[in-house]
N, C-alpha and C positions, 0 to 999 in steps of 0.2 A: 489550454484546450485539452491536452492529454489528461490533465488532472480531473477535469469534470467527467470525461468519458470513463476514466478509470473508476472514479467514485460511483458513477451510475451502475457500472458492472458489479462493483463490490456490494453496493446497497441491496442488490437483488439476492445476495447470498449470505450476507453477514450482518450481525446486529451493530447498531451505531457505535457502541462503546469500542468495539474492535476496530472499526473504521477510524475512530478518533485516535486510537493508540497507534495504528499503522501510519496515519498521516503524520503524526509526531515523529515516528521513526523515519519516514521518508524525508521529512524536513531535516532531521539530524544528519542523515546520510548525505544529503545534498550540501549541507553546511560543511561536512567533513571533506568536501571536494570530490565526492564520487560523481561520476557522470550520471546524467538523468536516467538513461536507459538501464544502467547497472543498478541504480537505486530502486527503480521500479521493479526490476526483476527480483531483487532481494525481497521487496515487500510482497510481490506476488507469490514467491516461494513460501513465505511465512503464512500468507493467506490460504494457500492450498493445504498446508499442513493443519491450519486451524479449522478449515472446512472439513477435512477428512477425519479429524479427531472428534 
């Protein structure tokens, strides 16, 4: 549920290649045992940096 909501928000601002890359990163963070909220905040930080650059 969160993922779809997050993706919809991201799609408004970022091109699909970056979304694909960030999803891979999120997946890797979750597999590394990071909590979901922490992983999402990591990705959102990366996203805001990508958007401002």
